[in-house]
C-alpha positions in Angstrom: -8.2 0.7 10.9 -7.6 2.0 14.7 -7.2 3.8 15.8 -5.4 2.6 15.1 -6.9 4.3 12.5 -4.1 6.2 14.6 -3.5 4.7 17.9 -5.3 1.3 18.0 -6.4 1.8 14.4 -4.6 -0.1 11.8 -7.0 -1.9 9.5 -7.1 -5.5 8.2 -8.4 -7.5 5.2 -12.0 -8.7 4.9 -13.7 -11.4 3.0 -14.3 -10.3 -0.6 -11.5 -7.8 -0.6 -9.2 -7.6 -3.6 -6.2 -9.9 -3.8 -3.3 -9.5 -1.4 -1.1 -8.5 -4.2 -3.0 -5.3 -4.5 -1.6 -4.3 -1.1 1.8 -6.0 -1.0 3.5 -5.8 -4.4 5.1 -2.9 -6.1 3.3 0.2 -7.3 2.3 -1.1 -10.6 -0.7 -2.7 -8.8 -1.9 0.5 -7.3 -5.0 1.8 -9.0 -4.8 5.4 -10.2 -7.6 7.5 -11.4 -7.7 11.2 -12.3 -9.1 13.6 -9.7 -12.8 13.4 -9.7 -14.7 16.7 -9.7 -17.9 17.2 -7.8 -21.1 16.7 -9.8 -24.6 17.9 -9.1 -25.9 17.3 -5.6 -28.3 14.4 -5.5 -30.2 16.2 -2.8 -30.7 19.5 -4.6 -30.4 18.6 -8.2 -28.0 21.5 -8.7 -24.5 22.5 -7.7 -22.9 21.9 -4.3 -25.0 23.8 -1.7 -24.1 25.4 1.6 -25.8 22.9 3.8 -24.4 21.6 7.1 -23.7 18.1 8.2 -23.3 17.4 12.0 -21.1 14.4 12.9 -20.8 12.9 16.4 -17.7 11.0 17.6 -16.1 10.1 20.9 -13.4 12.7 21.4 -10.6 13.7 23.8 -9.4 16.9 25.3 -5.9 16.3 24.0 -6.9 15.9 20.3 -4.7 17.8 17.9 -5.0 19.0 14.3 -1.3 18.3 13.8 -1.1 14.8 12.5 2.2 13.6 13.9 0.7 13.4 17.4 1.7 11.2 20.4 -1.8 9.7 20.4 -4.2 9.0 17.6 -7.9 8.7 18.2 -11.0 8.2 16.1 -11.9 11.8 16.6 -8.5 13.0 15.3 -8.8 10.6 12.4 -12.1 12.2 11.4 -10.5 15.6 11.5 -7.3 14.6 9.6 -9.1 12.6 6.9 -11.1 15.7 6.1 -8.4 18.3 6.2 -5.3 16.4 5.0 -4.4 13.9 2.3 -1.9 11.1 1.8 0.5 9.9 -0.9 -1.6 6.8 -1.2 -4.6 5.5 0.7 -7.0 2.6 1.0 -10.1 2.7 -1.2 -13.4 1.6 0.2 -12.8 -1.9 -1.3 -9.5 -2.3 0.5 -7.2 -1.8 -2.5 -4.4 0.8 -2.5 -5.2 4.0 -4.4 -2.9 6.8 -5.4 -3.7 10.2 -3.8 -1.2 13.0 -3.7 1.2 10.6 -5.5 0.5 9.9 -9.1 3.0 7.0 -9.4 5.7 5.1 -7.4 8.4 3.3 -9.3 11.2 1.2 -7.8 14.6 0.2 -9.0 15.3 -3.5 -9.5 16.6 -3.9 -5.9 13.5 -2.2 -4.4 15.6 0.1 -2.3 15.1 3.3 -4.4 11.7 4.5 -5.2 10.8 7.5 -7.5 7.5 9.2 -6.4 5.7 11.4 -9.0 3.2 13.8 -7.4 -0.2 14.8 -8.7 0.1 18.3 -10.4 -1.9 21.4 -9.5 -2.9 20.3 -6.0 -3.5 23.4 -3.9 -2.7 23.7 -0.2 -5.2 25.6 2.0 -2.8 28.5 2.0 -3.1 28.7 -1.8 0.3 27.4 -2.5 0.9 24.4 -4.8 1.7 21.2 -3.1 5.0 19.7 -4.2 8.2 17.9 -3.5 9.3 20.3 -0.8 6.1 19.6 1.1 6.6 15.8 0.9 10.2 16.0 2.1 9.1 18.2 5.0 6.3 15.9 5.9 8.4 12.7 5.8 11.2 14.3 7.9 8.7 15.7 10.4 6.8 12.4 11.0 10.1 10.4 11.3 11.7 12.8 13.7 8.8 14.1 15.8 9.4 13.2 19.4 6.8 10.8 20.8 5.2 10.0 17.5 4.6 6.3 17.8 4.1 5.3 14.2 7.5 6.3 12.7 8.6 2.8 13.4 6.2 1.6 10.7 8.5 3.4 8.3 11.8 2.2 9.7 13.0 1.4 6.2 12.9 5.2 5.4 15.7 7.5 6.5 14.6 11.1 7.7 17.2 12.5 5.3 16.9 9.9 2.5 14.6 11.9 0.3 15.9 14.0 -2.7 14.0 16.5 -4.7 14.3 15.8 -8.4 11.9 18.5 -9.5 8.9 20.3 -8.1 6.7 17.1 -8.6 9.3 14.3 -8.2 10.9 12.9 -5.0 13.4 10.1 -4.9 13.3 7.9 -1.8 16.6 6.1 -1.0 15.6 3.4 1.5 17.7 1.8 4.3 16.8 -1.6 2.8 14.7 -3.1 0.0 11.0 -2.8 0.6 8.4 -4.2 -1.7 5.0 -3.0 -0.3 6.1 0.7 -0.5 2.8 2.1 -1.8 0.8 0.1 0.9 3.1 1.4 3.7 2.2 5.0 2.8 -1.6 4.1 2.8 -1.5 3.7 6.6 -3.9 6.3 7.9 -1.4 8.0 10.2 0.8 9.2 7.3 -0.9 12.4 6.3 1.0 15.0 4.2 1.3 18.7 5.3 2.6 21.9 3.8 6.2 22.9 4.5 5.1 26.0 6.2 3.1 24.1 8.8 3.6 24.3 12.5 1.9 22.4 15.4 -0.4 25.3 15.9 -1.3 25.9 12.3 -1.4 23.1 9.8 -1.5 23.7 6.1 -3.3 20.8 4.3 -4.7 19.8 1.0 -8.0 18.1 2.2 -11.6 18.8 1.3 -12.2 21.0 4.3 -10.4 23.8 6.1 -10.6 24.4 9.8 -12.8 27.4 10.9 -12.6 26.5 14.6 -11.5 23.7 16.9 -12.1 23.1 20.6 -10.7 19.7 21.7 -13.3 17.6 23.5 -16.1 20.0 22.4 -16.5 20.8 18.7 -14.7 21.5 15.4 -16.2 23.5 12.6 -14.8 22.7 9.1 -15.6 24.6 5.9 -15.5 23.0 2.4 -12.4 23.9 0.4 -13.6 24.6 -3.1 -10.2 24.3 -4.6 -9.9 20.7 -3.5 -8.4 18.5 -6.1 -10.6 15.4 -5.6 -14.3 14.7 -5.2 -15.8 17.5 -3.1 -18.6 17.1 -0.5 -22.0 18.5 -1.6 -22.4 20.6 1.5 -20.6 23.6 2.9 -20.0 23.1 6.6 -19.0 20.0 8.7 -19.7 20.3 12.4 -17.9 17.7 14.4 -19.3 17.2 17.9 -17.1 15.4 20.5 -18.9 13.1 23.0 -17.7 11.2 26.1 -19.1 7.8 25.1 -21.2 5.8 22.7 -24.4 6.1 24.7 -24.3 9.9 24.3 -23.9 9.5 20.6 -26.9 7.2 20.4 -29.0 9.7 22.3 -27.9 12.6 20.0 -28.8 10.6 16.9 -32.2 9.7 18.3 -32.8 13.4 19.2 -31.6 14.7 15.9 -28.7 16.7 17.3 -26.3 15.0 14.9 -26.7 13.6 11.5 -24.2 10.8 11.4 -21.6 8.9 13.5 -18.8 6.6 12.7 -20.2 3.8 14.9 -23.0 2.9 17.3 -23.3 0.2 19.9 -24.5 -3.0 18.2 -27.3 -3.3 20.7 -28.7 0.1 19.7 -28.9 -0.5 15.9 -32.4 -1.9 15.7 -33.7 0.7 18.3 -32.3 3.5 16.2 -33.8 2.1 13.0 -37.2 2.0 14.8 -36.8 5.7 15.6 -36.3 6.5 11.9 -32.4 6.6 11.9 -30.9 4.8 8.9 -28.0 2.4 9.6 -25.5 1.6 6.8 -24.1 -1.9 7.4 -20.7 -2.6 5.9 -18.5 -5.7 5.7 -15.5 -4.8 7.7 -11.8 -5.5 8.4 -12.3 -4.5 12.0 -11.4 -6.7 14.9 -11.3 -6.0 18.6 -8.3 -7.7 20.1 -7.7 -8.6 23.8 -3.9 -8.0 24.0 -1.8 -9.7 26.7 1.7 -8.3 27.3 4.0 -11.2 26.4 6.9 -9.6 28.2 5.5 -9.5 31.8 3.9 -12.1 34.1 1.5 -13.8 33.9 1.3 -13.5 30.1 5.0 -14.1 29.4 4.1 -17.8 29.8 2.5 -19.1 26.6 0.5 -21.6 28.6 -1.4 -18.8 30.2 -1.9 -17.1 26.8 -3.2 -20.3 25.3 -5.5 -20.9 28.2 -7.0 -17.4 27.9 -7.7 -18.1 24.2 -9.4 -21.4 25.1 -11.7 -19.6 27.5 -13.5 -17.8 24.7 -16.9 -18.9 23.5 -16.7 -17.1 20.1 -20.2 -17.9 18.9 -21.6 -16.4 22.2 -19.5 -13.3 21.8 -20.7 -12.8 18.1 -24.3 -13.1 19.1 -24.4 -11.4 22.5 -21.6 -8.8 22.5 -22.1 -7.9 18.8 -25.8 -8.5 18.4 -25.2 -11.0 15.6 -23.2 -8.5 13.5 -20.1 -10.6 13.7 -18.6 -14.1 13.1 -15.9 -16.1 14.9 -12.3 -15.4 14.2 -9.2 -17.4 15.1 -6.6 -15.4 17.1 -4.6 -14.2 14.1 -4.7 -11.0 12.0 -5.5 -11.1 8.3 -8.2 -13.8 8.7 -9.9 -12.5 5.6 -6.8 -12.0 3.4 -7.0 -13.4 -0.1 -4.0 -15.7 0.6 -5.1 -19.2 1.8 -5.7 -19.5 5.5 -2.9 -21.0 7.6 -3.0 -24.7 8.4 -4.3 -24.4 12.0 -7.6 -25.6 13.5 -10.4 -23.2 14.5 -9.9 -22.6 18.2 -13.0 -23.3 20.2 -13.9 -23.0 23.9 -12.3 -25.7 26.0 -12.6 -24.9 29.7 -11.0 -28.2 30.8 -7.9 -27.7 28.7 -7.7 -24.1 29.9 -7.8 -25.1 33.5 -5.1 -27.7 32.9 -2.8 -25.2 31.2 -3.2 -22.7 34.0 -2.5 -25.5 36.6 0.7 -26.4 34.7 1.7 -22.8 34.7 1.0 -22.5 38.5 -1.8 -20.0 37.8 -5.0 -21.8 38.8 -6.2 -18.8 40.8 -5.3 -16.2 38.1 -6.6 -12.7 38.7 -6.1 -10.0 36.0 -7.4 -6.6 35.1 -8.7 -5.9 31.6 -8.7 -2.2 30.7 -10.7 -0.4 28.0 -12.0 3.1 27.3 -15.1 1.7 25.5 -14.5 4.1 22.7 -15.5 1.6 20.0 -18.8 -0.4 19.8 -18.5 -3.8 21.3 -15.6 -3.1 23.6 -17.5 -3.0 26.9 -19.8 -5.9 25.9 -16.8 -8.0 24.8 -14.9 -7.2 28.1 -17.9 -8.1 30.3 -18.8 -11.3 28.4 -15.1 -12.4 28.4 -15.0 -11.8 32.2 -18.1 -14.1 32.6 -16.6 -16.8 30.5 -13.2 -16.6 32.3 -15.0 -17.3 35.6 -15.9 -20.7 34.3 -12.2 -21.5 34.2 -11.6 -20.1 37.7 -10.0 -16.9 36.3 -11.0 -13.6 37.8 -11.1 -10.8 35.1 -11.9 -7.4 36.5 -13.0 -5.0 33.8 -11.8 -1.4 34.3 -13.3 1.3 32.1 -11.5 4.6 31.9 -11.7 7.8 29.9 -9.8 8.0 26.6 -7.1 10.4 27.8 -6.2 8.3 30.9 -5.9 5.1 28.8 -3.7 6.8 26.2 -1.5 8.4 28.8 -0.2 4.9 29.5 -0.6 3.4 26.1 1.5 0.3 25.6 2.0 0.0 29.4 -1.2 -1.9 30.3 -0.7 -5.7 30.9 -4.2 -6.6 29.4 -6.1 -4.2 27.2 -8.7 -4.2 24.4 -7.1 -3.0 21.2 -8.6 -2.5 17.7 -7.1 -3.4 14.3 -8.7 -2.7 11.0 -5.7 -2.8 8.6 -4.6 -4.8 5.6 -2.0 -7.3 6.7 1.1 -5.3 5.8 0.1 -2.5 8.2 -1.1 -4.9 10.9 2.3 -6.6 10.9 4.3 -3.4 11.2 2.0 -1.7 13.6 0.7 -4.5 15.9 3.0 -7.4 15.6 6.6 -6.2 15.3 8.6 -5.0 18.3 8.6 -1.3 17.5 5.0 -1.2 16.3 3.1 1.8 17.7 0.1 -0.4 18.5 2.0 -3.5 19.6 0.2 -3.6 23.0 1.1 -7.3 23.4 4.8 -6.4 23.2 5.1 -9.4 20.9 8.8 -9.9 19.9 9.3 -13.3 18.3 12.6 -13.8 16.5 11.2 -16.3 14.0 8.2 -14.0 13.3 10.5 -11.0 12.8 12.7 -12.9 10.4 9.8 -14.0 8.2 8.3 -10.5 8.3 11.6 -9.1 7.0 11.5 -11.7 4.1 7.9 -10.6 3.3 8.8 -6.9 3.1 11.9 -7.5 0.9 9.8 -9.2 -1.8 7.4 -8.1 -4.5 6.4 -11.7 -5.4 2.7 -12.5 -4.5 3.3 -16.2 -4.0 6.3 -15.7 -1.7 4.4 -13.1 0.2 1.4 -15.4 0.7 3.6 -18.1 2.0 5.2 -15.7 4.5 1.8 -14.5 5.6 0.6 -18.0 6.4 3.7 -18.7 8.4 3.3 -15.4 10.3 -0.4 -16.2 11.0 0.5 -19.7 12.3 3.1 -18.3 14.7 0.6 -15.7 16.0 -2.0 -18.4 16.5 0.5 -20.6 18.4 2.1 -18.1 20.6 0.9 -14.6 19.9 -0.4 -12.3 22.6 -3.7 -11.5 20.9 -7.2 -13.0 21.6 -9.1 -12.2 18.4 -12.5 -13.7 19.0 -14.7 -12.4 16.2 -14.7 -10.1 13.1 -17.5 -7.6 13.1 -19.5 -5.5 10.7 -19.3 -1.7 10.8 -22.6 0.1 11.5 -22.9 3.7 10.4 -26.1 5.4 11.7 -27.2 8.5 9.9 -30.2 10.7 9.3 -32.3 10.1 6.2 -31.4 13.5 4.9 -27.7 12.4 4.5 -27.2 11.0 1.0 -24.2 9.3 -0.7 -22.5 7.5 2.2 -20.6 4.5 1.0 -19.9 1.1 2.4 -16.2 0.9 3.4 -14.2 -2.1 4.5 -12.0 0.2 6.7 -14.9 1.6 8.8 -14.8 5.2 7.4 -18.3 5.4 6.0 -19.3 8.3 8.2 -16.4 10.6 7.4 -15.4 9.8 3.8 -17.6 12.7 2.5 -16.7 13.2 -1.1 -20.0 13.4 -3.1 -22.1 13.3 0.1 -25.0 15.6 0.3 -27.4 16.8 3.0 -31.0 17.1 1.8 
């Protein structure tokens, strides 16, 4: 989170985030606060005004307002976050928060969960959101053809939900599942009204849709009946761009007020031009994913060699402009559980050459694909290609548009992915066989067995032990090169007030309380 959000966007823990138990154990650990109403605008000193905020993001011509889509992009995530809500979600500090759900209570076996809904939540149609809408949403996302993230909820049956009353739903699971609340916090699992169709979605979010032209622009209007903290402006214009460079130029020229990201190399230049840059600690990692089910990456010697090629310090300083630090080829490097007992991997060209020779791949030639949709992607690809040449490996970098890359999502042998999720989502989405973002096609029987044990438990110590074992397996034989963890940079005009630092990289589009002066 990558996606991700959304395709390529599940999000991962960061240093200083709350304890892992906040994410993994039962619902008693989920924080719940009453719906916050909007206060006076800090920009105007009065009530919410009718100002306009313009946001720029890389977008695609196949983007949809319907959330159970076959692809999930950052531009779709911006739209869905501002028009739809979830049962639970991740707060800016990485902890799980209740949203449309008010509580989630399990039985002793953890295979039946009773979900109480927040009362008096209005859909954009004016109807009251309730149990029928949850049951409709859950069945829709689990049965929608081509929706890649249903596998993240494979413990839920499409017909396993029962309406107890208008605000209570009982979930009878296929098997015990401890981190139930965290599973629903994954950004793909938005709730919609039972009258929704693919062409007209009824949501409960802070904005309604006035107009939407995929690949061009969306105009959203504030929903004054919103149950939570409202934005302090009336209109959100979302402009879709082809690449990050165009976004930088639009920021510099004042055509947009804020963007979810900016190339790391542009941050200081923008600041010099008067653009503010909010810097946030982040759970985000770019991952070079090697398909473990096809040659040459089905040989772990080749995968290990590729990991040993990486000069992590150079990537942090050059590809990410110093806004990053070395990582160690496993997810959850910043979880509150102790790190696994594995050494920090460092560049070792001689060892990489030997492993490739042993595998009969001394003249290895591979293509690395990316759409460059996220800051650092192209810089990482190009620098890795240069480092690989030192080991006699030819890495050809191929940049393509978002739609072309997504049309063959999970088919590319070597691709740059993004993860930004707490560990429970990273495991289900990126590291288990049916994961919608498992671009490495990782399918390790021991890993799968330990993951099942983790999900069947609500004990923090047992979960941490399982996490360490999973991370060690990923470090030893996983298909992911995770070189660094990076900060998130959110460029914005000085007239935009109230943006918050966010561990999940959503600072530009979590707009509750944000004003435009």
